[in-house]
N, C-alpha and C positions, 0 to 999 in steps of 0.2 A: 241626629240631624241638628245642625246648628241653626238657631233662629236667625231670621234676616236682621233682627234688631241688633244682634251682636256682630254681624259681618263687618260693618264699617269700623267698629272698634278693633277688630282683628287686622283689617287692612292698615289702619293708622299705626298699629303696632309692628307692621312689617311683614304680615302674612302674604303669601302668594295665592291668588285666586285664579283658577283655570275654568274656562267656559267652553261650551260646545262649538261656538263660532265667534268670529270677530265682532259681529254687530252686537252680540250680548255683552262682550267685553267693553265696547264703546258706551253702551247704555249704562252699564254698571259704573263706569268711570264718571259719567255725568252725574249719576246719583251720589257717588262719593263726594264729588266736588260740591254738590248742593249741601250735603251733610256737613262738610267742613265749613262752608260759608255760614250755615246755621249755627255753628259753634263760635261764630264771630272771629274766625281765623282769616288772616289776610294772606298768609303763606303756609304751605304745607308740602311735605315730600310727596312726589308723584306715587300713586299706589301701583302695586305690582299685579296687574290684571292682564291676562293674555289667554288666547285660545290654547287648547291642549296641544295641538300640533306645534305651535310656536314655542310652547313651554318645553317640549321634548327637544326641539331644535336648539333652544338656548342652553339646555343642560349638556347637549352634545358639544356645542362650541366651548363651553367652560371646561369640559373634560379634555377636549382636543388641545386647547391652548395651554392647559395646565399639565399636559403630558401624562394623564392618568390612563395607563394601559395602552395597548396597541389598537387604536381605533381605525376602522375602515373609513375610506373617503365617502362623504355623503353626496349622493347624486341630487342634482336639481330636478324639479318636475319636468323641465324640457329635456334633460338628458334621459330621464326614465322613459318618456314617451318615444324619444328617438330610438332607444334600444328596442322597445316593443315593436316599433315600425320595422326595424332591421330583422328582428326575429320573424315577424309575420311575412315580410317580403321574401325571406329565404324559404318559406314554406310554399311559395307560389301564389299566395293570395294577392289580388290586384288592388282591391279596395282597402286602403290602409288607415286613413284618418279616423273614421268612426270605430274601426276594429281596435286600433291601438288605444284609443281612449277608454273603450269598454274593457279591454284587457287590463289596463292599469287600474280601473275601478274594481274589477274582480279580484285582482291581486291584493289591493288594499282591504277589501271586504274579507277575503280569506284569512288575512292576518288579524284584523280587528276582531273577527268573530270566531277565530280558531276553527276554520273550516278546512278539513283535510281534503286535498285535491285527489279525487277519485274519478274513474271513468264513468261517464253517464251517456248523454246523447252525443250527437256528432260535434256540437259546439263545445261541450265540456271535454270531450276527448282531445279536440284540437287545442283547447286552452291548456290542458295538462301537458301536452307536448311542448307548446310554446313556453309555458312556465319553466319547464326543465331547461330549455335553451336559455331563457332569461337568467336563470340562476347561474349557469355556466359563464355567461358573459359578464355577470356582476359579482364574480367570485371574490374579488378584492375590494368590493364597494358595498355600500348599504343604501337603501332607499328609505323614504318616509314610512312605508308600511312596516319595515323591520327595525326602524330606529329605536322604538321603546324597548324591544327585546334586547338589542345590542347594548343599550345603556345599563341593563340589569346584569350584564356579565361582569364578573370580577369586581374590580374597584373603579369601574367607569363612572358610577353614579354618586354624586354628592348632592343631596337634596336640601331644599330650604327647610328651615325649622318648623314652619307651619304652612300647610297647604289646605285650601278649601276648594272643593269641586262644586261649582255653582250652576244651578239650573240644568243639570243633566237629567233629562226625563228617563233616558235609558243609558246605562253605562255598558259599552261593549266589553266583552271579557278581557281583551288586551288592556284597555284603559283601567279596568278595575284591578287587574293583576299588577299593573304598574303602580297604582296608588297604594295597593297593599304592600308592595315591596318597599315603597317609600316609608310607609308606616313601620315596617319591620326594621328599617335602618335608622329609626329614631325620630322621624318627622311626625308631627301632629297633623293627622289628615282627617278632615271633616267634610261633610256634605251639607249643602244649603240650597234651599229652593226659594223662589219668590213667594212672598206671603200673599195669600188670596185675599182680595178685597170684597167686602159685601157690596154687590153690584145691583144696579137696576138694569135688567136685560129685557129687550123687546125684540120682536121679529117683524120685519117689514118686507112687503112684496112690491115688485115693480114689473112693468110690462116687458121691459127689454133690458139687456145688459148695459146699453148706452144710457137709458133713463136711470138705472141704478147707479152707474158711475157718476152721472151729473148730480144726483141727489147726495151721494157721499161727499163729493167735493164741496157742495154748498153747505152741507152739515158741518164739515170740518172748518170752513171759513166762519160760519156762524158761531161755533164754539170758541174759535180763536179770538174773534172780536169781542165776545162776552168776557173772556179771560185771557189776555195776551200771554200769561205765564203758564197756561195749561199745556199739558203734554197730550198730544192727540195722535192716535194711530189709526190707519186705514189699511186693512188687509185685502189684497187682491190676489186670489189664488193663482191665476194665470198671468201674473205680472210680467214674466219674461216675454210672453207672446204679445201682450197688450201694452208694453212699456211706452211706445210712442203715443198711443191714444191716451193713456193715463197722464203722461206729462202734458199733453196738449190740453186736456180737459181741466186739470188742476191749475195750470198756468192761466187759462182763460177765466176761470172762476176766481182765483185768488188775486189776479192782477189784470183786469181788462185792459186791452190795448198794449200788452207787454211786448208784442212783436212788431209794433209800428216802427217805421224808419225814424231814427233819432231817439227812440225810447231808451231810458237809462238801463244800465246793466246791473241794477241792484239784485241781490240774491233773493230768490223766491222763499216764501215761508214754509216750503215743504221739501222733503228729500225722498228720493226713490232708492230703495235698498239694493236694487239690482242694476248693475251697470250694463253698458253695451260693448260689443267687441271694439277693441282699440282701433282697428282699421276703419271704423265708421266715423271717427273724429276727423273733421276736415283737415287739420294740420298733419295728421298721420297719413290720411289718404293721399294727400298731395306728395308727401315724401315717397310713398310707395309708387306713385305715378312717375315721379322723376326717375326712380331706379328702373322701373319697367321700360320707360322710354329710352333709357341709355342702352338697353339690351335688345330692343325690338320695336315693332310697330304698336301703335295704340289705335283704338277706335276714335272717330272724330269727336264723339261726345267727351271722351277722356281728354283729348287734346284741347278742346274748348275749355274744359275746367282748368287745365294747366295754364292756358294763356291768361285766363281771367283771375287766377288765384291771387289772393293777397299775401301769400306766403313765399313769394319770390322777390328778390331784390328789384327795386324800381317799380313795384306794383302801384304805389300811390302816385309817383311822378308820371308814370306812363298810363295811368288808369284810362284816360280817354282814348289814347292811341291803341291800347290793347283791346278795348271794346270795339273800336273800328276794325282792328285786325281780325277779331273773331268774326265780325260780319262779313268781311272780305273772304276769309277762309271758307265760310259756308258756301260761297259761290264757286270757289276754285278747287277745293280739295275733294277727295273721295271719302268713302266711308271708313277707310283705313289709311293712316298717315304714318310715314316714316319720319325720323328725326331730321335727316338731310332735307326732305321736302319741306318740312316746317321752317327750317332755317332759311331756305331759299325764298320763302314767302313772307318772312318776318321783318322786311325792311322798315315798315312804318313804326316799329318798336325796337329801336337800336339796342337799348339795354337788355331787353328780353332776348334779342338775337345773339348778343354777346354771351349771355348765360347759356343758351342752347349750344353755342359753338364749344364752350368749355365742357359741357356735359358730353358732347360728341367725342371730344379729344380724350376724355377719361374712360371711354368704353373699354371694358375688359372682357375678353372672350375665353380666358384661361380658367381652368379649375384651380381652386385654392382652398385653404383651410377656412372654417367658419369665422375664426377671429380675424383673419386677413380680410375677409369679406366685410366684417363689421367696420374695420378701419377704412376700407374702400368706400363704404356708405357715407361715413363722416366726411371724407374728402370730397366726394361727389356732391353732397348736399351743401357743403360750404361753397363749392364752385357755383352752385345754383343760387346762392344768396339766400338759402333757407335759414330761418323762417321769415324773411322779409324785415322791413324796418319798423313796421307798426308795433305799438306796444301791445303785447298779448293780454287778453283778459285772464281771469283766474283759471277757467276751464282749459283754455289753450295752453297756459303755462304748465299745468299739471299733466296734460296729455303729452306735451313734449318731453317732460321728465319721465313719464312712463315709456315713451318711445325709446329714450336712451337706455332705460332699464331693459327693454326688449332686445336692443342691440347687444347689451351686455350678456343677456341670456343666450343669444345666438352665438356669441363668441365662446361661451362655455361648452359648446358642442364639440370642441376640438378633442375632448377626452373620449368621446364615444362615436365620432363620425370622422371619416377621412376627408379628402378634398371634395369640394362641392363644385359642380359646374354652375355657370351663371343661372341656368334655369332651375337647378335644384336649390340654389341659394335663395332665389326669389320665392320659390314655393315654400321653403322652410320659413322665411321671414314673414310671408303673408299668412301662413298657417299659425305661426306664433302670435301674430297680431289678431287673428281671428279668434284664437282660443283664449286670449287675454281679455276678460271682462273688466272694464274700467269704469269707475264712477268717481268724478272729481270730489275731493273732500269738501263738505259744506260746513257751515258754522256749527260749532258744537251745540248751540242752543236752538237749532232749527226746530220749531214747535210741532210741525206736522210730519210724521213719518209714514210713508207709504211702503208697505212691506209685503213680501211673499209669505207663504205659510211657515216655512222653516225659520225665517228670520224673526217671525213674530213670537215663536215659542219662548216663554220665559220672560218676555218684556212686559213692563208695567206702564200704565198710562192713566190719565185722568178720564179720557174718553176714548173708546175703541169702537170702530165700525169694521165688521167682517163681512165682506161681500161675496157674491157668487156661490152661496151655499145651496145649490140645487141638489135634487136627488141623484142627478147624473154625475155631479162633480165632487160631492162629499158624502160619505167617506171616499178617499182616493182608491182607485183600483190598484190591485197588486202589481208591483213592478220588479219582479225578480231579475237579477243579472243573468243574461243568457249564457254566460260562460261558466257558471257554477250550477251544479245539480240543484233543482228547486227543492227537493226533499232535504238536502243538506242545509240549504239556507233557512228553511222552516225550522229544522231541528236546532239550528244554532240560535234561533230567536230573532232573526232579522225581521223587523216589522213589515217592511215592504214586500217580503217574499211571498206572502199569501194573503187571502182575503181576510182571514181571522185576525192575523197580526196587524194588518193595515187598519181594520175596524177598531181594534183595541187602542192602537196608537192615536188614531184620529179622535176617538172618544176622549182620551186623556187631553189631547190638544184643545178640544172643544171646552172641556172642563177648565183648562187653564185660561182660555179666553174669558170664561165667565167670571173668573177671579182676578183678571188682569187690570180692571178699571172700575171706577165708580159707575160709569155709564157704558153699557155694552149694547151695540146694535148688531143683530144678525140679519142679513138681507139676502134675498134671492130674486130671480126674475122668472116670469111665468112662460115666456115664449122665446124660442130660439129657432130661426128659420121656420120650418113647418111643424115644429114639435111643441107640445105643451109640456111644461115642466112643473114639478112640485118641490116644496121645500125638503131639504135633507132630513132624514129621520132623526138625525142627531140633534136637531133644533126644534123638533115638534113640541117639546114640553115648554118652550119659551112662548110667552103670550104674544100674539100678533096684534100690532097696533098701526094706525096711520100716523106716521111721524110728521111733525110740523117742520118742514124744511124752509128756511128763510129764502126769500126770493131776492136775488141780487141782479142789478142791472148789467146787461151785456154792454160791450163797447159801443154798439150801435145805439142802444138806449141812452148812453151817456152823451153821445154826440147830439142826438135829437133833443135831449133835455135842455141843452144850452140855448136852443131857439135862436141861435145866431146864424140863421140860414136865409139866404136870398133865393127866391124861386125865380128861375129864368125860363124863358120859352126855349126849350131845347129841340123842338121839332123843325125849326127853320134856322139855317145858318145864313151867312152873308151870300148874296147872289154871286154867280160866276161873272167875273169881269173880263176874263181872257177869252179870246176868240178861238183858241185851240187848246185842247185838253189831251194830255197823255193818257194812254190806256185803251184807246180805240173803242171797239164795240163792247169790250169787257166792262166799260163804265156803265153801259145800259143794262148789261146782264146783272151787275151788282145792284143797280138802282131797282131793278125788277125784284131781285131776291129780298133786299132790305134797303131802304133809303139811307139808313145810317151806315151800312157797310160801304156804299158807294161814296158817301161823304168822307168817311174816315180814310178810306183807301186812296181815293183820287183827289181829295181836297186837302186832307191832313197828311197825306203821304205816309200813312201808317201801314207798315208791312210786317208780317210775322217772320220770326227767325226760322229759317229752313235748315234742316240737318241733312247732310248727304246720306244716301241710302246705299246699301250693298247692291252691286250690280246696277241694273237700269230700273228706275222707278217707272210708274205708269206714264208720267209726263215725258220722260226721255224716250220711252218706247214709242209714244205717239210722235215725237219729233223724228225718230228714225223712219217711221212709216211715211210721214209727210215728205221727208227728204228722198225716200225711195220713189214715191210717186212723182215727185217733181222731176227727178232725173230720168225716170222711165218714160214719162210722156214728153220730155224734152227730146228723147230719141225717136219715139214712135209717131208723134204728130197727129195721127188720125186713125180711124177704125180700119182702113185698108191695110195698115201695117200688121194688124192682128191675123191676117191670112198667111203671112210669111213666117219664116223661122225667126223668132225674136229672142232666142236664148242668150245670144251675145249681148243684147241690150239689157236683159235682166241682170246678167253678171256685172256689167259695167255700172248699172244703176245701184245695185246693192253695194258694190265696192265704194262708190262715191259717197253713199249715205253713211257708211261706217267711218270713212275718213272725215266726214264733216263733224261727226261727234268725237273724233280723236280717240276712237277705241283702238286697243293694241293687243297684240299677242293672240293667244288661243281664244280669248273671249271675242276678239274681233272676227276670227274665223267662224265661230259658232253663230254670231249674229249675222254675218254675211250669208251663211247657208240658210239661216232661218228666213231672212228677208227674200232670198231668191225663191224659196218654196212658196212664200206668201204671195209674191208677185205673180208666179205662174198660175196659182189658184185664182187670183183676182182677175187676171186677164181672161180667164175662161168666163167670168161673169160679164166682163165688158164685151165679149164676143156675142152675147145674146142680144145686144142692143141694135137698133137700126143704125144706119150709117151716121157718123158724126165726125166733126173736126175739132181738135183742141185749139182754141184761139188765144187763151191766156193761162199762165201757170204762176201761182204765187204773186198775183198782180196787186201792187199797192194801190189804194184808192182812198180819196178823201170824201167824207160825207158831211153835209151840213144839216144838223138837226137842231131846231129851236135856236138858231143863231149861233150855234157852236160847231166848230169843225172837228170831226172825229176822223182819225185815220184807221184804215183797215186793210186786210189782205185777203183776197179771194183765193182759196186753194186752187180752184180750176173753173174755167168757163168753156163750155162746148157749144159749137154751132150745130143745131140739129137738122137732119135732112127733112124733117116734118115741118120746119119753120121755127124761127126764134132761137133762143139760147137757153142752155141749162146751167144753173149754178150748182156746183158740187163742193161739199165740205167733207173731208175725210174724218172719220171717227173710229177710234180704237177702243173706246170704253164699252162696257158690257151692255148698257141699256140706252143707246141713243133713240130718240123717238120724235117724229114730227109733232107730237103733242106739245113738245117744249116750245113750239112757235105760237101756240094758241093764246089769244088775249083772254082776260086782262093779265097784265104782268107776265109776259112770256119768259120762260126760264132761259131760253137761248135765242135772243133776238138778232143774232148776227146775220144769218142767211136772209131772213125777212128784210132787214135793213138794206143788205146788198141788193135785194130784188127790187125794192122800191126806189133805190137811188141810182141804179144802173142806167147808163145812157142807151144800152142795147135793149132790144125787146126780149124780155124774159118770158120763157114758155114753160120752164120747169125749175123746181128747187128741190134738191135731194141731198140727204146724207148718204155717204158711201161708207158702209160699215166694213172696215178692213180688219177683221178679227178672225183668226183661224177657226174654221168650222161654222162660222156665222156670216159668211160673205154675202152681201146683198146691198141693193139700193133701197131707199125708203124716202118718201116725200110726196109732193103734189105737183101736178102738171096742168097745163091748159087743155090739152087734148089727150085722148086715150092713146096708149101704146107708145108714148113718147120715150119712156124708159121702163125697163122691167121692174115690177114691184112698186112703181110710182103711180099713185092713184090720181085720176083727174079730179080737180076741185069742182064743187057744185057750181060756184060762180067765181071764176078766176079774178075778174076785175074787183069784185067785192072783197075777195081775200086780200088782194094787194092794197086796197084802200084801208082795210082793217089794220094791216101791218103798218101802214104809213101813219095812221092815227095813233097807234100804240107807241111807235117810235117817237113821235112828236110829244106824246104825253110823258114818256119816260125822260126824254131829253129836256123837256120844259121843266119838269119837276127838279131835275138835277141842276139846271141853270138857275132856277129860283132859289136854290140852297136847301131843298127839302132834306131833312136829316133825322126824321123820326125813327125810333126803333120799332120797326113793323115787319118782322120776318113773314114772308109769304105763307109758309106752312108752319108757322109757329116754331117750336124748338127743333123740328126736323130740319128746317133751314139752317138753324144755328149749329147743327152737329159738327160740321167741318169748317166753321167760320173761326177766324183767329182774332176777332175784335171783341171778345167777351169782356176783357179788362176795361175797354173803353165804354161799351154800351151798357154793361152791367145788367144784361137781360136776366141773369139768374137771381137778381133781387126780386123779380116778379115770380119766377118759377124756379124751384130749388133743384129738381132732379131732371137731368136731361134724358135719362133712360125711360122716363114715363111717356115720352112722345115718340111713337114709332116713325121709322123712316117711310118715305113714299113707297108704296107697294107692299108694306108689311101689314099684317092683320092686327 
C-alpha cells in the first residue's frame, strides 16, 4: 500500500492515478495543485488523474489510433441503451426506458463482478434471453462493460510505466484483473488510500430534516468565515431527491438576498455534487419547446413560456410587447395551442411572429436518420434566433455546450438505429436530455462541497458534517439488481446485493468519514411525519453533544436592521373621486370579503393572470347556463307556456347558447345535448310555481350607493300572481345559500342591492340553483308560497332596510378609500384570492392550510 505522502511525488514524476469516480479525481487534482504551490512552484505539468472508466477509454483510443490489433468499435452509452431498447421492444415489453437502463446496469455488473448469467426468477430469465440477443447485435462492437477485457487481448494494451489505484474501497474482480495484467506487462502498480486524520467527532440530534439542514448550512458558513481557506464537506444522503431544497437553504444562508431582482451573479461558495437533468435547464427546455412546437400543439403554459423566453431573437427589444401578448393570449386561446394559431395572434410582437413563421416553414414530417435530425435541429433553432442576443451567464453557456454534446450523441445513433419519425426523434432527444445529469463547472477552489454518500467516500476535508444518519436511513437497505440472481450477486461480493454486504460497506464508509476531517459531525433527526426516529446504530459510539451553531441574519433581518423605514398608514387610501366605478356589484362583494382586495382590484386595477383550462371551466359552464336561460325565457315569456310543448324552444335555446360561446364540433354537440337535458329538468321545477310572467331578462341597471354609481345586470325579474316581483339569480356552483346575504359583510350582496334599488315592488329574492340533481329555488319572500322552497321573511321591510344599510356601509367604506387587510374569515377568505403578493397577508400567518375552509371541521 503506497503511503499518501508519496503519492504526489509519484504524480510529479509522471505516474497515472486512477480513481473510482470523477469527483475523487477532481479532489485529488486540487490537492496536488496545493502540494505544488507549497513547493513554491509557479508552473508544473498537469497530473495524470482520471476515473478508471476514462482510463480504459484512453487506452482504447491510443491502441485504436496506433493500429495495435484489430479493435472492435466502441459503443457510446447512448448507443448501448438504444440497442437494449431495441432488444427489449422485440420481446414485446412496452415499458422500455427503465428496463433498458436497468439491463445496461445488470450487464455492467455481470462483467465487473464476473457473474455468469444463469436462469433464475422470471426477470433473470428474461435478462438472460435479452443478453443473448444483445451479444448478437453487438458482435462486431464492444461496450464499456467489455472494454477492459478487450484491451487485455493480444497486443492491444500498452500501459503507463506507473499506475496508482487511489481510494478504491472495493476493487471489483474485473478491475483487479486489469491492474494485475498491467503489472504483468511491466507497469508498476500500487494502491493508495486517503490517510485517516485524528478527528474530533460528535453526534447531534435535531427535531426535523429541515432543522437539521438549516443547522448544517449555518455551521458550514460559520466554519468558512472563521477560516476562508478551510475545506468543508456536507454529506446529504438523499441529495438527489432533496437537491432543490438543499440549494435553496445553502444559498439563503450563505448569501441572504441572493435571488432579489438586480442581485449580482457572483458564484456561491458551495457546490452540489449531483446535477439535474439537462432538460430542466431553462435554455435547453426552451430549445425542446421550439422543436416540439414545430411538430405539434403545445399546452398554453408551454406557449406562454415560449413567448416570454429570453432565449429567442428580439426578446429584449420586444420584452414589453411580448408580455402584453402573453396577457392577450390568456383571454383568446384555449388550453392547447397550435403553431398557426399562435402566429395568427402574434401581431403585437412582429419579430416573434417572424420567427414563428420560419419555424412553421421548416416543419418536417418525414422520417430520417438521427444525424439528419440533429442537423435539422440546428437549422430550426437558428431560424428561431436561439439562444437570443443577451449575454449568457456561466451556467447558461455550459448548459448550451452540453446541449450541443447531446445533439452529437443523438447523431451517433445512426450506427444502431434506422430512420426515426418526428415523434420518435423528439422522444429520443427528450430521453437523452432527461438521462443526462448536468452540473455546471464551478471554481476549482469552491470551499464548501455538498455531497452524496458515494461522492464523499475517500474525500478529505478540514471540517465534515454528515447528515440524515437515522436508524431507517443508515445503513442503507440492500439494493440488488432485479435482472441478476440475488444469490449470484451475493456470491460475487457486490455489497449492495444483501443486508450483510451493505452493512459491512456502510460501516467502512462510516469509519472513512471519521478519518476524513479534523472535525466530524454526525447528525440525525428525531421526527419524520408521524414517526419517531433514532440515530443509526453505526454512530451510537460517537458522543452526542449540543452544537453551537452560529446565528446568521436572514434577509428580512438585514432589511429591518437598516431602520431606514417609513411607517405609512396603509388602511386608508385616497377617496374615490369618480362618480362611476367599473366592476358593478362585484366591487361590494370584494369590499365585504376584504377591503384591500376591493382596493387592489378596482382602484389599482390589479388582476391575476388567468390560464386557459381544458374544456369548460366552472365560469364558462355558468356562462353557458345563463345564456341558455336567457334564450329559453326569451321564447317562453311566462308560466302559461309551460303547459304546452316547449321542446322546440329548448333545442333553439341550447343551440344559441353554444353558438354564443363559439363552441365547435363534437364538443358543441355534447354541450348542446347536456344543456337541453338541464333545461327540461329545470322547467319541471318552474312548473311547480304559481302563475308568473317574466318581465325582464339580463337587464342592465345602474345603482347609486354612497354617491357612487355602480352598474349591474339582473338575471331575471318575474311578476308574481300573488303581487309584487321576484328577483332571480342563476347559480351553478355547488353551495349557493341565502346565508351569503346576511349582514354584517354579506358574501354576495348582489341580489340584496338589486332588491333595495329596484323601482318595482320586490316581494321575493331567490337563487335558482341550476345544477343537475340539485335543482331548486332558495331565498326569502314577503308572503308564503310565493315560490317553492323560498321561505317568508320574519319582517320583510326590516330585511330590506338591513340590506340597504349594509350596502351603504360597504359602498361608503369603498368610497372613503378603505384598504385595510382584513379578510372576513381570516385565511379561508384568502385561499382563492390572487392579491397575496400585494397584501402580504402571509407575513402575519405562514401556513394557509392551517385555516379550514367554510364548512370544514
